[in-house]
C-alpha positions as CSV (number, residue, x, y, z in Angstrom):
1,X,-26.0,-41.9,156.4
2,X,-24.5,-44.3,159.0
3,X,-26.8,-46.2,161.4
4,X,-25.9,-48.2,164.5
5,X,-28.5,-50.0,166.7
6,X,-28.2,-50.8,170.4
7,X,-30.4,-53.0,172.5
8,X,-30.7,-51.0,175.7
9,X,-32.7,-53.8,177.5
10,X,-36.1,-55.3,177.3
11,X,-38.0,-53.6,174.5
12,X,-35.9,-50.4,174.5
13,X,-33.7,-49.6,171.6
14,X,-31.3,-46.8,170.8
15,X,-30.5,-45.8,167.2
16,X,-27.4,-43.6,166.5
17,X,-27.6,-41.9,163.1
18,X,-24.9,-39.9,161.5
19,X,-25.2,-37.8,158.3
20,X,-22.9,-35.4,156.5
21,X,-23.0,-31.9,158.0
22,X,-22.8,-30.5,154.4
23,X,-26.4,-31.7,154.0
24,X,-27.6,-29.4,156.8
25,X,-25.3,-26.6,155.7
26,X,-26.6,-26.7,152.1
27,X,-30.3,-26.7,153.2
28,X,-29.7,-23.8,155.6
29,X,-27.9,-21.8,152.9
30,X,-30.7,-22.3,150.4
31,X,-33.3,-21.1,152.9
32,X,-31.3,-18.1,154.0
33,X,-30.8,-17.0,150.3
34,X,-34.6,-17.4,149.8
35,X,-35.3,-15.3,152.9
36,X,-32.8,-12.7,151.7
37,X,-34.7,-12.3,148.4
38,X,-38.2,-12.3,150.0
39,X,-38.0,-11.0,153.6
40,X,-39.8,-7.8,154.5
41,X,-37.9,-6.1,157.4
42,X,-38.6,-2.5,158.5
43,X,-35.9,-0.2,157.3
44,X,-34.9,-2.3,154.3
45,X,-36.2,-2.6,150.8
46,X,-37.3,-6.1,149.7
47,X,-34.3,-8.1,148.5
48,X,-31.8,-5.6,150.0
49,X,-31.6,-7.0,153.5
50,X,-27.9,-7.6,154.4
51,X,-27.0,-11.3,154.8
52,X,-25.7,-10.6,158.3
53,X,-29.1,-9.1,159.4
54,X,-30.9,-12.2,157.9
55,X,-28.5,-14.5,159.8
56,X,-29.1,-12.6,163.1
57,X,-32.8,-12.5,162.7
58,X,-33.6,-16.0,161.3
59,X,-30.4,-18.1,161.5
60,X,-31.2,-20.1,164.6
61,X,-34.8,-20.7,163.6
62,X,-33.9,-21.8,160.0
63,X,-31.1,-24.1,161.3
64,X,-33.4,-25.7,163.9
65,X,-36.2,-26.3,161.3
66,X,-33.8,-27.8,158.7
67,X,-32.2,-30.0,161.3
68,X,-35.6,-31.3,162.5
69,X,-36.6,-32.1,158.9
70,X,-33.4,-34.0,158.2
71,X,-33.7,-35.9,161.5
72,X,-37.3,-36.9,160.7
73,X,-36.5,-38.1,157.2
74,X,-33.3,-40.0,158.2
75,X,-35.0,-41.6,161.2
76,X,-37.8,-43.0,159.1
77,X,-35.3,-44.3,156.7
78,X,-33.2,-45.9,159.5
79,X,-36.2,-47.5,161.1
80,X,-37.2,-49.0,157.8
81,X,-33.8,-50.4,157.2
82,X,-33.6,-51.9,160.6
83,X,-37.2,-53.1,160.4
84,X,-38.2,-51.5,163.7
85,X,-41.7,-50.5,164.9
86,X,-41.5,-47.9,167.7
87,X,-44.4,-47.9,170.2
88,X,-44.3,-44.2,170.5
89,X,-42.4,-41.2,169.1
90,X,-38.7,-41.7,169.8
91,X,-36.8,-39.3,172.1
92,X,-34.2,-37.5,170.1
93,X,-30.9,-36.3,171.5
94,X,-28.4,-34.2,169.5
95,X,-26.2,-31.2,169.8
96,X,-26.7,-30.4,166.2
97,X,-23.0,-29.6,165.9
98,X,-20.7,-31.0,163.2
99,X,-17.9,-33.3,164.4
100,X,-15.4,-34.6,161.8
101,X,-17.8,-33.5,159.0
102,X,-20.8,-35.3,160.5
103,X,-23.8,-34.5,162.6
104,X,-25.1,-37.3,164.9
105,X,-28.2,-37.9,166.9
106,X,-29.6,-40.7,169.0
107,X,-33.2,-41.9,169.0
108,X,-34.3,-43.9,172.0
109,X,-37.6,-45.8,171.9
110,X,-39.5,-49.0,172.7
111,X,-40.4,-51.4,170.0
112,X,-43.5,-53.7,169.8
113,X,-42.8,-57.1,171.3
114,X,-42.6,-60.3,169.3
115,X,-46.0,-61.8,169.6
116,X,-47.1,-65.4,169.5
117,X,-49.4,-66.9,166.8
118,X,-52.7,-66.9,168.7
119,X,-54.4,-70.3,168.8
120,X,-57.9,-68.9,168.5
121,X,-59.5,-72.3,168.3
122,X,-58.4,-73.2,171.8
123,X,-60.2,-70.1,173.4
124,X,-63.5,-70.6,175.1
125,X,-65.7,-67.5,174.5
126,X,-69.1,-66.7,175.9
127,X,-71.2,-64.6,173.5
128,X,-74.1,-62.8,175.2
129,X,-77.2,-62.2,173.0
130,X,-80.2,-60.0,173.8
131,X,-83.0,-58.1,172.1
132,X,-85.4,-55.2,172.8
133,X,-88.9,-56.3,173.8
134,X,-92.1,-54.3,174.0
135,X,-91.8,-54.5,177.8
136,X,-88.4,-52.7,177.5
137,X,-90.0,-50.0,175.4
138,X,-92.8,-49.6,178.0
139,X,-90.2,-49.4,180.8
140,X,-88.2,-46.7,179.0
141,X,-91.3,-44.6,178.3
142,X,-92.3,-44.9,181.9
143,X,-88.7,-43.7,182.8
144,X,-89.1,-40.7,180.5
145,X,-92.5,-39.9,182.1
146,X,-90.9,-40.0,185.5
147,X,-88.2,-37.6,184.4
148,X,-90.9,-35.1,183.6
149,X,-92.8,-35.5,186.8
150,X,-94.3,-32.3,188.2
151,X,-95.2,-31.7,191.8
152,X,-98.7,-30.7,192.9
153,X,-99.5,-29.3,196.3
154,X,-102.1,-31.3,198.2
155,X,-104.1,-30.6,201.4
156,X,-104.3,-34.3,202.4
157,X,-101.9,-35.9,204.8
158,X,-98.4,-37.0,203.6
159,X,-97.8,-40.5,202.3
160,X,-94.9,-42.5,200.9
161,X,-93.6,-40.9,197.7
162,X,-94.7,-37.4,198.6
163,X,-92.3,-34.5,198.6
164,X,-92.5,-32.9,202.1
165,X,-91.1,-29.5,202.9
166,X,-90.5,-28.9,206.6
167,X,-88.5,-26.8,209.1
168,X,-87.0,-28.2,212.3
169,X,-84.6,-27.8,215.2
170,X,-82.9,-30.4,217.4
171,X,-82.2,-30.1,221.1
172,X,-79.7,-32.4,222.8
173,X,-78.9,-32.3,226.5
174,X,-76.6,-29.4,226.0
175,X,-77.0,-28.0,222.5
176,X,-79.8,-26.5,220.3
177,X,-79.2,-26.7,216.6
178,X,-79.6,-24.1,215.2
179,X,-79.0,-21.9,218.2
180,X,-81.9,-19.7,217.1
181,X,-84.7,-20.2,214.6
182,X,-85.3,-23.3,212.4
183,X,-83.5,-25.2,209.6
184,X,-85.4,-26.0,206.4
185,X,-85.4,-29.2,204.4
186,X,-87.3,-31.2,201.8
187,X,-87.4,-34.9,201.4
188,X,-89.3,-37.7,199.5
189,X,-91.0,-39.9,202.1
190,X,-89.8,-43.5,201.9
191,X,-86.7,-42.6,199.9
192,X,-84.3,-43.4,202.8
193,X,-82.9,-39.8,202.8
194,X,-84.2,-39.2,206.3
195,X,-83.6,-41.3,209.5
196,X,-86.3,-43.9,209.7
197,X,-88.0,-42.3,212.8
198,X,-88.2,-38.9,211.2
199,X,-89.6,-40.3,208.0
200,X,-92.2,-42.4,209.9
201,X,-93.2,-39.3,211.9
202,X,-93.9,-37.2,208.8
203,X,-96.2,-39.9,207.2
204,X,-99.8,-38.9,208.0
205,X,-99.0,-35.2,208.7
206,X,-100.6,-32.5,206.7
207,X,-99.4,-29.0,205.8
208,X,-99.2,-26.8,209.0
209,X,-98.8,-29.7,211.3
210,X,-96.4,-29.3,214.3
211,X,-94.9,-32.2,216.2
212,X,-92.1,-33.2,218.5
213,X,-90.3,-36.5,218.5
214,X,-87.3,-38.1,220.1
215,X,-84.6,-39.1,217.7
216,X,-81.6,-41.4,218.3
217,X,-78.8,-40.2,215.9
218,X,-76.4,-43.0,214.9
219,X,-72.7,-42.9,215.7
220,X,-71.8,-42.3,212.0
221,X,-74.2,-39.4,211.6
222,X,-72.9,-36.6,209.4
223,X,-73.2,-33.8,212.0
224,X,-70.7,-34.6,214.8
225,X,-72.7,-32.5,217.2
226,X,-75.6,-35.0,216.9
227,X,-73.8,-38.2,216.2
228,X,-74.5,-40.9,218.8
229,X,-76.8,-38.6,220.8
230,X,-80.5,-38.6,221.7
231,X,-82.2,-35.4,220.8
232,X,-85.7,-33.8,220.9
233,X,-86.7,-32.7,217.5
234,X,-89.3,-30.1,216.7
235,X,-90.9,-30.2,213.2
236,X,-93.3,-27.9,211.3
237,X,-94.7,-29.2,208.0
238,X,-94.6,-26.4,205.4
239,X,-95.9,-28.2,202.3
240,X,-97.0,-31.6,201.0
241,X,-96.6,-32.2,197.3
242,X,-97.5,-35.3,195.3
243,X,-95.7,-36.3,192.1
244,X,-97.9,-36.2,189.0
245,X,-96.8,-38.1,185.9
246,X,-97.5,-36.4,182.6
247,X,-100.2,-38.0,180.4
248,X,-98.8,-40.1,177.5
249,X,-100.5,-38.0,174.9
250,X,-99.6,-36.1,171.7
251,X,-98.1,-33.1,173.6
252,X,-95.8,-35.4,175.6
253,X,-94.6,-37.2,172.5
254,X,-93.8,-33.9,170.7
255,X,-91.4,-33.0,173.5
256,X,-89.1,-35.6,172.1
257,X,-89.0,-34.2,168.6
258,X,-91.7,-36.5,167.2
259,X,-93.6,-33.9,165.0
260,X,-96.6,-36.2,164.4
261,X,-97.2,-36.7,168.1
262,X,-98.3,-40.2,167.4
263,X,-97.6,-42.8,170.1
264,X,-96.6,-45.5,167.5
265,X,-94.0,-43.1,166.0
266,X,-92.7,-42.5,169.5
267,X,-92.4,-46.2,170.3
268,X,-90.5,-46.7,167.0
269,X,-88.1,-44.0,168.0
270,X,-87.6,-45.4,171.5
271,X,-87.0,-48.8,170.1
272,X,-84.4,-47.5,167.6
273,X,-82.6,-45.8,170.5
274,X,-82.7,-48.8,172.7
275,X,-81.4,-51.1,169.9
276,X,-78.6,-48.7,169.2
277,X,-77.7,-48.8,172.9
278,X,-78.0,-52.5,173.1
279,X,-75.9,-53.1,170.0
280,X,-73.0,-51.0,171.5
281,X,-73.3,-52.9,174.8
282,X,-73.2,-56.3,173.1
283,X,-70.2,-55.3,171.0
284,X,-68.4,-54.0,174.1
285,X,-69.3,-57.1,176.1
286,X,-67.9,-59.4,173.4
287,X,-64.7,-57.4,173.0
288,X,-64.2,-57.4,176.7
289,X,-64.7,-61.2,176.8
290,X,-62.3,-61.8,174.0
291,X,-59.7,-59.4,175.5
292,X,-59.9,-61.2,178.8
293,X,-59.5,-64.6,177.4
294,X,-56.6,-63.6,175.1
295,X,-54.7,-61.9,178.0
296,X,-55.3,-65.0,180.2
297,X,-54.1,-67.4,177.5
298,X,-50.9,-65.3,176.8
299,X,-49.9,-63.7,180.2
300,X,-46.2,-63.6,179.4
301,X,-46.4,-61.2,176.5
302,X,-43.8,-58.4,177.0
303,X,-45.6,-55.1,177.6
304,X,-44.0,-51.8,176.5
305,X,-43.6,-49.4,179.4
306,X,-45.0,-46.5,177.4
307,X,-48.3,-48.4,176.6
308,X,-48.6,-49.6,180.2
309,X,-48.1,-46.2,181.7
310,X,-50.6,-44.6,179.2
311,X,-53.3,-47.2,180.0
312,X,-52.7,-47.0,183.7
313,X,-53.0,-43.2,183.7
314,X,-56.2,-43.5,181.6
315,X,-57.7,-46.0,184.0
316,X,-56.7,-44.0,187.1
317,X,-58.4,-40.8,185.6
318,X,-61.7,-42.6,185.2
319,X,-64.3,-40.9,187.5
320,X,-62.1,-37.9,188.2
321,X,-62.7,-34.3,187.0
322,X,-61.3,-33.7,183.5
323,X,-58.2,-31.8,184.6
324,X,-57.5,-33.7,187.8
325,X,-54.3,-35.6,188.2
326,X,-54.7,-39.1,189.8
327,X,-52.7,-39.8,193.0
328,X,-49.7,-42.1,192.6
329,X,-51.3,-44.9,194.5
330,X,-54.3,-44.7,192.3
331,X,-52.1,-45.1,189.2
332,X,-50.2,-48.0,190.8
333,X,-53.5,-49.8,191.6
334,X,-54.4,-49.4,187.9
335,X,-51.3,-51.0,186.5
336,X,-52.5,-54.6,186.9
337,X,-55.7,-54.2,184.9
338,X,-53.8,-51.9,182.5
339,X,-51.3,-54.7,181.8
340,X,-54.2,-57.0,180.9
341,X,-55.7,-54.4,178.6
342,X,-52.4,-53.7,176.8
343,X,-51.7,-57.4,176.3
344,X,-55.2,-57.8,174.8
345,X,-54.7,-54.8,172.5
346,X,-51.4,-56.1,171.3
347,X,-52.8,-59.5,170.5
348,X,-55.9,-58.0,168.8
349,X,-53.7,-55.9,166.7
350,X,-51.5,-58.8,165.8
351,X,-54.5,-60.9,164.7
352,X,-55.7,-58.0,162.5
353,X,-52.2,-57.8,161.0
354,X,-51.8,-61.5,160.2
355,X,-55.4,-61.8,158.9
356,X,-55.0,-58.6,156.8
357,X,-58.0,-57.0,158.4
358,X,-58.8,-53.3,157.9
359,X,-61.4,-51.2,159.7
360,X,-64.7,-51.2,157.8
361,X,-65.4,-47.7,156.5
362,X,-69.1,-48.1,156.9
363,X,-68.8,-49.1,160.5
364,X,-66.5,-46.2,161.2
365,X,-69.0,-43.8,159.7
366,X,-71.8,-45.4,161.7
367,X,-69.9,-45.1,164.9
368,X,-69.1,-41.5,164.2
369,X,-72.7,-40.8,163.5
370,X,-73.8,-42.6,166.7
371,X,-71.4,-40.5,168.8
372,X,-72.4,-37.3,167.0
373,X,-76.1,-38.0,167.6
374,X,-75.7,-37.4,171.3
375,X,-74.7,-33.7,170.6
376,X,-76.9,-30.8,169.8
377,X,-75.3,-30.3,166.3
378,X,-74.4,-33.8,165.0
379,X,-73.0,-32.5,161.7
380,X,-70.6,-30.2,163.4
381,X,-69.2,-33.1,165.5
382,X,-68.8,-35.2,162.3
383,X,-66.9,-32.4,160.6
384,X,-64.6,-32.1,163.7
385,X,-63.8,-35.8,163.5
386,X,-63.1,-35.6,159.8
387,X,-60.6,-32.8,160.4
388,X,-58.9,-34.4,163.4
389,X,-56.8,-37.2,162.1
390,X,-55.9,-38.4,165.6
391,X,-59.6,-38.6,166.7
392,X,-60.4,-40.4,163.4
393,X,-57.6,-42.8,163.9
394,X,-58.9,-43.6,167.4
395,X,-62.3,-44.4,165.9
396,X,-60.8,-46.7,163.2
397,X,-58.8,-48.5,165.9
398,X,-61.9,-49.0,168.0
399,X,-63.9,-50.4,165.0
400,X,-61.0,-52.7,164.0
401,X,-60.8,-54.1,167.5
402,X,-64.6,-54.8,167.3
403,X,-64.1,-56.6,164.0
404,X,-61.3,-58.7,165.4
405,X,-63.3,-59.6,168.5
406,X,-66.1,-60.8,166.2
407,X,-63.6,-62.8,164.0
408,X,-62.2,-64.5,167.1
409,X,-65.7,-65.4,168.4
410,X,-66.5,-67.1,165.1
411,X,-63.2,-69.1,165.2
412,X,-63.1,-69.9,168.9
413,X,-65.1,-72.4,171.0
414,X,-68.0,-70.0,171.4
415,X,-71.2,-70.6,173.4
416,X,-74.1,-68.2,173.4
417,X,-76.1,-67.0,176.4
418,X,-79.3,-65.0,176.1
419,X,-80.0,-62.3,178.7
420,X,-82.6,-59.6,179.1
421,X,-82.1,-56.0,178.1
422,X,-82.0,-55.0,181.8
423,X,-79.6,-57.7,182.8
424,X,-77.1,-56.5,180.2
425,X,-77.5,-52.8,180.5
426,X,-79.0,-52.3,183.9
427,X,-77.5,-55.1,186.0
428,X,-78.4,-53.4,189.3
429,X,-82.1,-53.4,188.3
430,X,-82.3,-57.0,187.0
431,X,-84.5,-59.3,188.9
């Protein structure tokens, strides 16, 4: 085997590998003989299929498979000899034909960049700390009660928070909407779903009430036939319903799989769930902080195009339907943050390599169990992960990055800041 290496530019490399064509010919000949002995073809007895028929039926396939195996083996050997670490699977180009007794192929790929020795001690890291309080448990239980709110029809007049069903029409100077009859709608009073004057007019009305009011529709109103216009609106109240929270009793608790129905058992389960959520958030927050500070400290790290493009595509797809392709401008906008994330990932990986760190198997198992617990059949999800080596490798990488972030925080100039559960996980609700 002969190997030559070319620096194409930047991090891109091209390996040209040549090996004797007799190696491929010999492997193909062995397999064709084996097929001739064992192939079952209609019209021929086993072991009696003519070599020409075997060649016509299987020749191209056997040659392609044998060539692929030789390329795979020799490529790994060549990469080892040249001490190269490809970022992604190399692109292989070959005719597969023999020239001067040799078969040649080229492998083009990017290599990982040379990375600096990170001066962890110079980094300033903020480590957020938090804990689950009894008030947090109370708030979550109240949220669970609200999620199971039932509506109860009332005969009193409507007030803020009530669900009011009504029918209506609007009449501008030249148009009635709808042209005939009435439209129907339901709204929660005080929620902001209705224009303020409509909402205010419904407060104090009971089922069966009929009223008319003047409404000034804003310029940006969704219906262009009403936008920016003054209209007379007729309204009939069809139903007033008040929200009724379920009692915090044994029956309510059993809805969450707590067989005992005991409130104390329920609170312990809620606490465990909140602490699991909090732990994941604190880990993600620390890893994000470390990644940001690493990327800021070493902004000139060379970034492989393949990694940058993959990360930009992933960021651009966030918030889109599963099979949707992001627009080019969306991908372009994602490249700047993607570059920061790739630099951080490279540096985290380099720290792990130099410190001889490996993913903790117990943490991998715990993360797998945590992910599986969100599905109906957790054991099935765990078995899927265990069979899917790529998915399992992704979990191991995630755990290792978490471990490296913690190692960095213990060796850097780290300051702690305590925040509430809501401030960390529900920043929009924090007071």
